[in-house]
LOGUBA-791777 format. One record per atom (N, C-alpha, C, CB): residue in one letter; x, y, z. Coordinates in steps of 0.1 Angstrom, whole numbers, padded with zeros to 4 digits, always signed. Glycine has a CB too. Example, Ala and Ser with C-alpha at 12.3 -4.5 7.8 and 13.67 -1.06 7.14 Angstrom:
REM residues 2
a+0132-0057+0078 a+0123-0045+0078 a+0132-0033+0078 a+0113-0045+0090 s+0128-0022+0071 s+0137-0011+0071 s+0129+0000+0079 s+0141-0006+0057 
END
This chain:
REM residues 230
x-0170+0125-0011 x-0174+0109+0000 x-0161+0109+0007 x-0177+0091-0011 x-0161+0109+0024 x-0155+0109+0034 x-0149+0101+0030 x-0159+0108+0045 x-0139+0103+0039 x-0122+0098+0035 x-0116+0093+0053 x-0110+0117+0026 x-0109+0082+0053 x-0104+0079+0070 x-0094+0077+0061 x-0111+0066+0083 x-0084+0085+0072 x-0071+0084+0070 x-0062+0076+0076 x-0067+0093+0070 x-0053+0070+0065 x-0044+0061+0075 x-0030+0066+0085 x-0038+0051+0065 x-0030+0080+0085 x-0022+0080+0090 x-0008+0079+0090 x-0024+0076+0093 x-0003+0078+0075 x+0009+0080+0074 x+0013+0085+0064 x+0014+0073+0076 x+0023+0093+0062 x+0028+0106+0057 x+0028+0101+0045 x+0040+0114+0061 x+0026+0107+0036 x+0022+0105+0018 x+0016+0092+0015 x+0036+0106+0008 x+0014+0083+0021 x+0000+0074+0015 x-0012+0075+0016 x+0000+0063+0019 x-0012+0080+0025 x-0030+0088+0021 x-0031+0097+0010 x-0036+0098+0033 x-0022+0105+0006 x-0019+0118-0007 x-0021+0109-0016 x-0003+0127-0010 x-0017+0093-0013 x-0016+0087-0029 x-0033+0076-0030 x+0003+0073-0031 x-0037+0078-0013 x-0052+0074-0019 x-0063+0082-0021 x-0057+0067-0013 x-0059+0096-0026 x-0067+0103-0028 x-0073+0110-0019 x-0073+0098-0033 x-0064+0113-0001 x-0068+0117+0008 x-0069+0109+0019 x-0077+0122+0006 x-0075+0096+0018 x-0074+0084+0023 x-0084+0074+0023 x-0072+0085+0033 x-0086+0064+0029 x-0101+0055+0024 x-0114+0057+0022 x-0103+0047+0031 x-0117+0051+0014 x-0135+0056+0019 x-0138+0052+0029 x-0148+0052+0011 x-0152+0056+0035 x-0154+0051+0044 x-0162+0042+0044 x-0155+0057+0050 x-0163+0030+0056 x-0171+0019+0058 x-0167+0010+0042 x-0190+0024+0062 x-0151+0012+0038 x-0147+0004+0024 x-0137-0008+0035 x-0136+0016+0009 x-0130-0017+0027 x-0123-0028+0028 x-0116-0028+0022 x-0127-0037+0028 x-0101-0030+0035 x-0088-0023+0024 x-0079-0036+0022 x-0075-0008+0031 x-0073-0046+0016 x-0059-0057+0019 x-0048-0049+0019 x-0056-0069+0006 x-0037-0054+0026 x-0023-0052+0023 x-0018-0062+0026 x-0016-0041+0029 x-0014-0062+0013 x-0004-0074+0009 x+0014-0070+0005 x-0013-0081-0005 x+0025-0080+0015 x+0031-0079+0011 x+0040-0092+0016 x+0033-0067+0010 x+0055-0099+0017 x+0063-0102+0020 x+0064-0099+0034 x+0070-0099+0011 x+0074-0112+0035 x+0079-0110+0050 x+0082-0098+0051 x+0090-0118+0055 x+0088-0093+0068 x+0094-0075+0064 x+0092-0069+0056 x+0106-0071+0062 x+0086-0064+0052 x+0081-0055+0043 x+0069-0047+0053 x+0076-0063+0029 x+0069-0051+0062 x+0062-0038+0075 x+0045-0037+0076 x+0067-0018+0068 x+0043-0052+0070 x+0026-0055+0068 x+0020-0050+0086 x+0021-0077+0062 x+0028-0062+0100 x+0018-0053+0113 x+0024-0037+0117 x+0019-0062+0131 x+0035-0033+0110 x+0039-0022+0112 x+0025-0011+0106 x+0055-0020+0103 x+0022-0018+0094 x+0016-0007+0088 x+0003-0005+0092 x+0016-0007+0075 x-0003-0015+0096 x-0022-0022+0104 x-0018-0014+0118 x-0025-0048+0107 x-0008-0015+0126 x-0008-0005+0141 x-0005+0007+0137 x+0003-0009+0153 x-0004+0014+0131 x-0003+0026+0123 x-0013+0031+0122 x+0001+0025+0112 x-0026+0023+0110 x-0039+0027+0111 x-0051+0022+0123 x-0044+0024+0099 x-0043+0016+0131 x-0054+0020+0144 x-0047+0027+0153 x-0060+0006+0152 x-0043+0034+0152 x-0037+0045+0162 x-0031+0057+0159 x-0028+0041+0169 x-0031+0057+0146 x-0038+0072+0140 x-0055+0070+0142 x-0034+0076+0120 x-0067+0059+0139 x-0083+0060+0146 x-0080+0060+0157 x-0094+0049+0144 x-0072+0062+0169 x-0070+0062+0178 x-0069+0082+0187 x-0059+0052+0175 x-0060+0080+0179 x-0053+0100+0177 x-0067+0108+0175 x-0038+0104+0157 x-0077+0100+0165 x-0088+0109+0162 x-0096+0105+0168 x-0094+0110+0151 x-0096+0102+0175 x-0111+0096+0186 x-0114+0087+0188 x-0123+0099+0184 x-0114+0080+0172 x-0120+0062+0178 x-0121+0058+0179 x-0122+0053+0179 x-0128+0045+0182 x-0132+0033+0191 x-0121+0022+0179 x-0154+0030+0192 x-0110+0009+0185 x-0108+0000+0173 x-0108-0010+0178 x-0097+0001+0164 x-0104-0023+0167 x-0104-0037+0172 x-0094-0041+0163 x-0118-0045+0172 x-0083-0047+0171 x-0075-0057+0164 x-0075-0068+0167 x-0066-0056+0163 x-0079-0074+0153 x-0082-0087+0154 x-0066-0098+0150 x-0095-0088+0143 x-0058-0106+0156 x-0049-0111+0160 x-0049-0127+0151 x-0051-0110+0176 x-0047-0131+0144 x-0047-0144+0140 x-0032-0152+0142 x-0051-0143+0127 x-0023-0147+0146 x-0008-0148+0142 x-0004-0144+0159 x-0002-0137+0127 x+0001-0128+0167 x+0007-0127+0178 x-0005-0132+0186 x+0013-0112+0182 x-0004-0129+0197 x-0007-0131+0211 x-0011-0113+0216 x+0008-0139+0220 x-0015-0114+0223 x-0022-0102+0226 x-0015-0090+0234 x-0034-0107+0235 x-0001-0099+0241 x+0006-0089+0248 x+0016-0086+0240 x+0010-0092+0261 x+0024-0093+0228 x+0030-0086+0220 x+0026-0078+0207 x+0037-0093+0217 x+0014-0078+0206 x+0005-0067+0205 x+0015-0050+0212 x-0011-0072+0214 x+0007-0054+0221 x+0007-0039+0229 x+0022-0040+0229 x-0001-0039+0248 x+0031-0046+0231 x+0049-0049+0231 x+0050-0042+0221 x+0056-0066+0228 x+0045-0040+0205 x+0050-0038+0196 x+0048-0026+0196 x+0047-0045+0187 x+0032-0016+0199 x+0031-0007+0197 x+0038+0004+0210 x+0019-0009+0192 x+0040-0003+0221 x+0049+0003+0228 x+0061+0003+0224 x+0049-0001+0237 x+0067-0007+0216 x+0081-0001+0206 x+0082+0009+0200 x+0084-0007+0195 x+0071+0008+0191 x+0074+0019+0182 x+0066+0037+0191 x+0065+0014+0165 x+0066+0034+0203 x+0068+0049+0212 x+0049+0056+0208 x+0085+0062+0202 x+0042+0042+0208 x+0027+0045+0210 x+0022+0046+0222 x+0020+0037+0204 x+0018+0057+0228 x+0011+0062+0238 x-0001+0056+0237 x+0011+0075+0238 x-0007+0043+0246 x-0018+0033+0241 x-0021+0032+0262 x-0010+0013+0227 x-0016+0030+0270 x-0023+0031+0279 x-0037+0037+0284 x-0017+0033+0284 x-0037+0047+0281 x-0052+0056+0284 x-0063+0050+0272 x-0049+0075+0281 x-0058+0043+0262 x-0069+0033+0254 x-0072+0023+0255 x-0067+0031+0244 x-0066+0013+0261 x-0060-0004+0265 x-0075-0002+0273 x-0040-0008+0277 x-0084-0008+0266 x-0102-0017+0269 x-0110-0005+0274 x-0102-0033+0284 x-0107+0007+0266 x-0118+0020+0265 x-0119+0023+0253 x-0114+0034+0273 x-0112+0021+0241 x-0110+0027+0232 x-0102+0016+0218 x-0101+0040+0238 x-0091+0008+0227 x-0085-0001+0221 x-0087-0014+0223 x-0075+0000+0221 x-0092-0022+0216 x-0093-0036+0218 x-0085-0050+0212 x-0105-0038+0216 x-0077-0055+0219 x-0068-0066+0208 x-0071-0080+0213 x-0050-0063+0208 x-0074-0089+0203 x-0080-0101+0202 x-0071-0109+0194 x-0094-0099+0196 x-0071-0121+0201 x-0062-0127+0195 x-0072-0142+0190 x-0047-0127+0207 x-0073-0148+0180 x-0082-0154+0173 x-0073-0168+0170 x-0088-0145+0161 x-0078-0181+0173 x-0071-0192+0166 x-0079-0198+0157 x-0067-0202+0175 x-0071-0197+0147 x-0074-0197+0133 x-0073-0212+0127 x-0064-0188+0126 x-0072-0221+0135 x-0069-0237+0128 x-0077-0244+0135 x-0052-0244+0129 x-0092-0241+0138 x-0104-0244+0134 x-0111-0231+0129 x-0111-0251+0144 x-0115-0231+0118 x-0119-0223+0103 x-0134-0220+0113 x-0121-0235+0083 x-0143-0230+0113 x-0156-0233+0118 x-0159-0222+0133 x-0156-0252+0123 x-0148-0226+0137 x-0150-0222+0151 x-0151-0210+0152 x-0142-0224+0159 x-0139-0204+0149 x-0133-0191+0147 x-0142-0183+0138 x-0119-0191+0141 x-0150-0192+0127 x-0155-0175+0115 x-0168-0180+0127 x-0160-0175+0087 x-0174-0193+0130 x-0187-0186+0136 x-0187-0177+0146 x-0196-0195+0141 x-0176-0176+0161 x-0171-0169+0168 x-0169-0149+0159 x-0157-0179+0170 x-0165-0152+0150 x-0161-0137+0148 x-0177-0131+0140 x-0145-0136+0135 x-0180-0142+0131 x-0195-0139+0129 x-0208-0132+0140 x-0198-0153+0125 x-0206-0144+0152 x-0212-0139+0165 x-0211-0131+0175 x-0212-0144+0171 x-0200-0127+0172 x-0198-0118+0186 x-0189-0103+0179 x-0186-0131+0202 x-0186-0106+0164 x-0179-0095+0157 x-0189-0076+0156 x-0176-0104+0140 x-0202-0084+0149 x-0212-0070+0149 x-0215-0063+0158 x-0223-0072+0146 x-0219-0070+0176 x-0222-0070+0183 x-0214-0056+0189 x-0223-0081+0186 x-0197-0065+0192 x-0184-0055+0197 x-0182-0047+0190 x-0172-0060+0197 x-0184-0041+0178 x-0183-0032+0167 x-0197-0023+0175 x-0185-0040+0148 x-0207-0027+0176 x-0214-0021+0177 x-0216-0017+0190 x-0222-0025+0172 x-0216-0025+0203 x-0216-0021+0214 x-0206-0008+0220 x-0215-0033+0220 x-0193-0009+0211 x-0182+0000+0218 x-0179+0009+0208 x-0169-0008+0223 x-0189+0012+0197 x-0186+0018+0185 x-0173+0021+0174 x-0191+0028+0188 x-0164+0010+0176 x-0154+0007+0169 x-0159+0013+0151 x-0151-0010+0172 x-0148+0018+0147 x-0148+0021+0136 x-0136+0015+0130 x-0148+0034+0134 x-0126+0012+0131 x-0115+0007+0125 x-0112-0008+0130 x-0103+0017+0129 x-0112-0012+0121 x-0111-0033+0124 x-0096-0038+0118 x-0126-0046+0112 x-0086-0042+0122 x-0080-0049+0112 x-0077-0064+0119 x-0067-0041+0107 x-0075-0071+0111 x-0075-0087+0107 x-0065-0092+0104 x-0083-0091+0096 x-0054-0097+0107 x-0035-0094+0108 x-0032-0107+0114 x-0027-0078+0120 x-0028-0123+0105 x-0034-0114+0084 x-0045-0127+0081 x-0016-0114+0064 x-0051-0123+0075 x-0064-0128+0063 x-0060-0140+0062 x-0066-0121+0047 x-0047-0143+0053 x-0038-0158+0046 x-0039-0168+0057 x-0019-0156+0042 x-0038-0168+0070 x-0042-0181+0077 x-0055-0185+0077 x-0037-0181+0089 x-0067-0179+0076 x-0079-0181+0072 x-0080-0188+0061 x-0085-0171+0072 x-0075-0176+0051 x-0076-0183+0038 x-0071-0197+0032 x-0071-0175+0031 x-0057-0201+0040 x-0051-0217+0039 x-0056-0224+0048 x-0037-0219+0040 x-0067-0228+0053 x-0071-0237+0061 x-0080-0244+0050 x-0076-0231+0074 x-0088-0242+0038 x-0093-0246+0026 x-0080-0252+0019 x-0099-0234+0019 x-0081-0260+0011 x-0074-0275+0003 x-0086-0270-0009 x-0075-0296+0014 x-0089-0269-0003 x-0104-0269-0020 x-0112-0257-0024 x-0118-0279-0017 x-0102-0247-0034 x-0099-0231-0041 x-0114-0232-0043 x-0088-0227-0058 x-0120-0236-0047 x-0132-0230-0046 x-0142-0232-0036 x-0138-0233-0055 x-0142-0240-0024 x-0145-0236-0014 x-0137-0227-0006 x-0147-0245-0010 x-0126-0225-0010 x-0118-0212-0004 x-0128-0196-0009 x-0098-0214-0012 x-0127-0198-0021 x-0137-0187-0032 x-0147-0182-0018 x-0149-0198-0050 x-0156-0194-0021 x-0169-0193-0018 x-0169-0189-0002 x-0178-0207-0022 x-0161-0191+0005 x-0164-0190+0018 x-0160-0170+0025 x-0153-0203+0024 x-0149-0174+0014 x-0136-0155+0014 x-0148-0148+0008 x-0116-0153+0000 x-0155-0155+0004 x-0169-0140-0008 x-0177-0137+0008 x-0188-0150-0029 x-0181-0148+0014 x-0195-0146+0024 x-0185-0142+0036 x-0208-0162+0027 x-0175-0142+0040 x-0167-0137+0047 x-0161-0119+0048 x-0159-0147+0044 x-0159-0116+0034 x-0161-0100+0031 x-0176-0099+0030 x-0153-0094+0017 x-0182-0102+0022 x-0198-0098+0025 x-0201-0095+0038 x-0208-0108+0023 x-0199-0101+0044 x-0204-0102+0060 x-0197-0089+0068 x-0200-0118+0068 x-0186-0083+0060 x-0176-0073+0065 x-0188-0063+0064 x-0160-0071+0057 x-0189-0063+0051 x-0197-0052+0044 x-0206-0044+0052 x-0205-0057+0033 x-0217-0049+0058 x-0226-0054+0067 x-0225-0044+0076 x-0224-0068+0073 x-0212-0039+0083 x-0208-0037+0093 x-0204-0022+0092 x-0201-0048+0096 x-0207-0008+0099 x-0203+0006+0098 x-0193+0003+0106 x-0212+0018+0103 x-0181+0004+0094 x-0167+0001+0100 x-0158-0001+0089 x-0166-0012+0110 x-0141+0012+0090 x-0137+0005+0079 x-0127-0011+0086 x-0128+0019+0069 x-0123-0022+0072 x-0118-0028+0076 x-0104-0027+0065 x-0126-0038+0079 x-0092-0034+0076 x-0079-0033+0067 x-0074-0053+0072 x-0063-0014+0075 x-0073-0058+0066 x-0069-0073+0062 x-0057-0073+0054 x-0080-0080+0055 x-0052-0081+0063 x-0032-0085+0061 x-0031-0091+0053 x-0022-0094+0071 x-0024-0098+0047 x-0020-0106+0033 x-0006-0111+0033 x-0021-0097+0021 x+0001-0127+0032 x+0011-0125+0028 x+0012-0128+0010 x+0018-0132+0037 x+0022-0124+0002 x+0020-0122-0017 x+0021-0138-0010 x+0036-0112-0033 x+0022-0142-0028 x+0024-0152-0032 x+0038-0156-0033 x+0018-0153-0043 x+0042-0166-0036 x+0058-0169-0037 x+0064-0168-0050 x+0060-0183-0032 x+0052-0170-0059 x+0056-0163-0073 x+0052-0155-0076 x+0054-0169-0084 x+0045-0142-0070 x+0042-0130-0081 x+0038-0122-0068 x+0028-0132-0096 x+0049-0113-0064 x+0048-0105-0054 x+0039-0092-0058 x+0061-0101-0050 x+0032-0097-0065 x+0023-0087-0063 x+0007-0091-0061 x+0024-0079-0075 x+0007-0106-0056 x+0000-0114-0058 x-0003-0120-0045 x+0005-0121-0068 x-0016-0115-0035 x-0017-0123-0022 x-0012-0140-0026 x-0034-0121-0016 x-0017-0142-0010 x-0009-0158-0012 x-0017-0167-0019 x-0006-0166+0001 x-0029-0168-0017 x-0041-0169-0027 x-0044-0166-0037 x-0048-0166-0026 x-0040-0157-0044 x-0045-0149-0058 x-0059-0146-0051 x-0046-0160-0074 x-0065-0144-0040 x-0078-0143-0038 x-0086-0129-0036 x-0080-0150-0028 x-0080-0125-0024 x-0084-0113-0015 x-0084-0099-0017 x-0077-0113-0004 x-0076-0093-0032 x-0072-0088-0037 x-0087-0083-0047 x-0059-0095-0041 x-0088-0094-0051 x-0105-0092-0057 x-0114-0089-0049 x-0111-0103-0063 x-0111-0096-0035 x-0127-0095-0028 x-0131-0078-0016 x-0127-0112-0014 x-0117-0071-0018 x-0111-0059-0009 x-0120-0045-0022 x-0087-0059-0008 x-0119-0038-0017 x-0119-0022-0024 x-0108-0017-0027 x-0124-0012-0016 x-0097-0017-0017 x-0083-0009-0017 x-0072-0019-0013 x-0082+0004-0006 x-0067-0019-0027 x-0053-0033-0027 x-0041-0026-0026 x-0050-0044-0043 x-0034-0024-0017 x-0019-0017-0016 x-0010-0028-0009 x-0020-0002-0004 x+0002-0029-0018 x+0011-0038-0021 x+0024-0035-0013 x+0013-0039-0036 x+0034-0038-0007 x+0043-0035-0003 x+0052-0048-0004 x+0040-0029+0009 x+0060-0044-0012 x+0075-0050-0016 x+0087-0043-0017 x+0075-0054-0029 x+0097-0059-0022 x+0114-0051-0021 x+0117-0049-0033 x+0128-0059-0015 x+0123-0037-0036 x+0134-0029-0048 x+0146-0037-0052 x+0141-0015-0042 x+0152-0042-0058 x+0163-0049-0055 x+0172-0049-0069 x+0158-0064-0050 x+0181-0034-0067 x+0187-0027-0082 x+0200-0038-0085 x+0193-0006-0079 x+0199-0034-0099 x+0211-0045-0104 x+0224-0049-0099 x+0214-0044-0115 x+0224-0033-0095 x+0243-0039-0087 x+0241-0043-0078 x+0255-0028-0083 x+0227-0050-0067 x+0228-0053-0053 x+0237-0045-0043 x+0231-0065-0053 x+0237-0030-0047 x+0244-0027-0037 x+0234-0025-0024 x+0252-0016-0041 x+0218-0023-0022 x+0208-0019-0014 x+0197-0023-0020 x+0208-0005-0012 x+0190-0027-0008 x+0173-0034-0008 x+0165-0023-0003 x+0169-0050+0004 x+0155-0015-0012 x+0149-0006-0009 x+0134-0012-0011 x+0154+0006-0015 x+0122-0007+0001 x+0112-0013-0003 x+0100+0004-0007 x+0108-0025+0011 x+0095-0007-0018 x+0082+0005-0019 x+0073-0001-0019 x+0080+0016-0031 x+0056+0007-0024 x+0045+0008-0016 x+0041+0014-0034 x+0046+0017+0001 x+0032+0005-0037 x+0019+0004-0044 x+0003+0005-0041 x+0020-0006-0048 x-0002+0013-0049 x-0022+0012-0047 x-0022+0008-0058 x-0035+0026-0045 x-0025-0009-0055 x-0028-0016-0071 x-0044-0011-0073 x-0026-0037-0071 x-0054-0011-0065 x-0066-0008-0067 x-0073+0002-0058 x-0071-0018-0068 x-0083+0006-0059 x-0089+0013-0050 x-0103+0021-0059 x-0077+0024-0043 x-0113+0013-0054 x-0131+0011-0063 x-0135+0027-0056 x-0147-0007-0054 x-0144+0036-0069 x-0146+0044-0063 x-0143+0063-0061 x-0144+0038-0057 x-0125+0058-0068 x-0120+0067-0064 x-0104+0064-0072 x-0123+0068-0048 x-0099+0080-0074 x-0087+0081-0080 x-0078+0081-0071 x-0085+0091-0089 x-0066+0073-0074 x-0051+0074-0069 x-0040+0074-0076 x-0048+0065-0063 x-0030+0068-0069 x-0017+0074-0075 x-0014+0056-0079 x-0003+0086-0060 x-0014+0056-0088 x-0008+0045-0097 x+0008+0046-0102 x-0017+0044-0109 x+0012+0054-0092 x+0033+0054-0093 x+0035+0043-0080 x+0045+0077-0087 x+0046+0033-0079 x+0055+0034-0069 x+0064+0042-0065 x+0060+0027-0070 x+0062+0044-0049 x+0064+0050-0040 x+0079+0046-0027 x+0049+0049-0036 x+0088+0048-0021 x+0098+0042-0015 x+0088+0050-0001 x+0115+0046-0021 x+0094+0036+0001 x+0090+0042+0018 x+0099+0034+0034 x+0070+0037+0019 x+0098+0040+0043 x+0107+0039+0050 x+0099+0032+0065 x+0114+0054+0050 x+0104+0028+0071 x+0101+0027+0087 x+0108+0026+0099 x+0096+0018+0088 x+0102+0039+0105 x+0113+0046+0117 x+0105+0038+0130 x+0112+0066+0119 x+0116+0041+0141 x+0106+0037+0155 x+0093+0045+0155 x+0113+0040+0169 x+0093+0053+0155 x+0078+0060+0159 x+0069+0066+0148 x+0081+0072+0170 x+0073+0064+0135 x+0063+0067+0125 x+0070+0057+0109 x+0063+0087+0124 x+0060+0060+0102 x+0064+0052+0081 x+0061+0064+0076 x+0051+0038+0071 x+0070+0068+0068 x+0069+0073+0056 x+0074+0068+0039 x+0075+0083+0059 x+0065+0075+0037 x+0060+0070+0023 x+0067+0086+0015 x+0038+0066+0021 x+0073+0082+0009 x+0081+0094+0001 x+0075+0096-0017 x+0101+0089+0000 x+0063+0104-0012 x+0055+0107-0024 x+0058+0115-0037 x+0045+0112-0019 x+0069+0124-0030 x+0076+0131-0043 x+0090+0118-0049 x+0084+0149-0036 x+0095+0110-0043 x+0101+0107-0046 x+0101+0097-0054 x+0105+0108-0038 x+0109+0088-0067 x+0106+0074-0073 x+0113+0067-0073 x+0102+0071-0083 x+0114+0054-0072 x+0119+0039-0075 x+0127+0038-0086 x+0108+0030-0077 x+0141+0035-0081 x+0148+0035-0094 x+0153+0016-0098 x+0162+0047-0093 
END
């Protein structure tokens, strides 16, 4: 089974060698856990592997995304508008945004041959629906729409305010193939806060079920696969 590497030391091992090709992964975490950093690392690994990639931002402007990549010492100048495409999408009108993505994304993926696509964060789309049933229907249609394309998708989402293991609306983890959760671990003595990662779900593949610590450094992310979280 062909694998797509995340490009993060330790995480690919937890995933059994990487994400399964043409699958959808959700990355869930509360504020400050590094969701966008993980997404940027995923994109940059694709560039390093000679792939073409698309980053759809529903929150940050294009220049901010490029600045964040530069801050992480990613050498992106040679990739911009050649194999790296960053697009800002306004999520405030779901119908316009969704129809735009539905119309333009398949053609864009096909024309440039993109193999990795990030949507950051998908929870902004979900939050536009007040009705739970409508949200479930629309997000199901949206993820099925993504499955028809020849690419790997990474969707980031905020966590629920009441459950650090669940997405904000408790929905996207049921619709995606792989679910990765980032969270804080606070020891009882409150001396230091640690960050930890868990692969909660991965269809069609064995994966690590252990919780592992990780660290975000300036130029990389390390998941300490041999360490334990206490």
